[in-house]
N, C-alpha and C positions, 0 to 999 in steps of 0.2 A: 504494500499500499504506499503510495506516494504522498508525502505531506506538501501541502501547499503553503507558501509563505505569504501572509497577508500583504497587500500592497502597502500598507502603512509601514511595514517593517523592512521594505526593499529601498536599496539605495538608488540615487539619482542614476547612477551608470547601469544598474540592473534593469530599471524602468526604460532607459534609453535603448539598451539592447533589445528589450522586448519589442519596443516600437519599431526597431529595424527589422527585427524577425517578422513582425506582422506585415510590414511593407514588403518584404520579400515574398510572403505567402500571397499578397495581394496580386503581385506580379504573374503568379501561376494559376490564379483563380480561374474557375471554368465559367462563371457567370458574372455578369456586371453587377449584379445586386451583392454577391459575395465579395467581390473586389472592392466595391464602395464601402462595404461594412468593415471590411479588414482595414481599409484606410482610415475610416473614422476612429476605429479602435485604436489604431497606431498613433493617431493625433492626440487622443486622449491620454495615452501613455507618455508621449513626448511631453505634453503640457504639464502633466503630474511630475515627470522628471525635472523641467524647468523650475515648477513651484518650489520643488524639494529644495534645489539648489538655491533659489532665492531666500527661502526661509533660512537655510544655513548661512548664507551670507549675512542676513539680517541679524541673526543671533550673534554672530562674529563682531558686527559692527556695534551693536548694543553693549557687548560685554568688553569690547576693546581688544579682543583676540585677532591676531593676525594669521591664525592657522590656515585658512583657506585663501589667504591673499599672498601673492608672490610680487616682489619688486621687479619692476620691468626697466627702471633707470636707476643709475647709482647717483647719489646725491654728491656734489662737488665738495 
């Protein structure tokens, strides 16, 4: 018996990977209705992943943590 991890416990990376998998499945769908449904579901997973990242960044900004942020420029 395979255990399913609730979406609330999945990382943004896992959610984005599932969105990509669903888009791949949509490309091989036999009917337009199935293709469209898989694309909509992929969009929902992608949006959930984006929201998860935004929530994490927001928490870091509020706490002053720089864990998720990387310097792109060096200060002189």
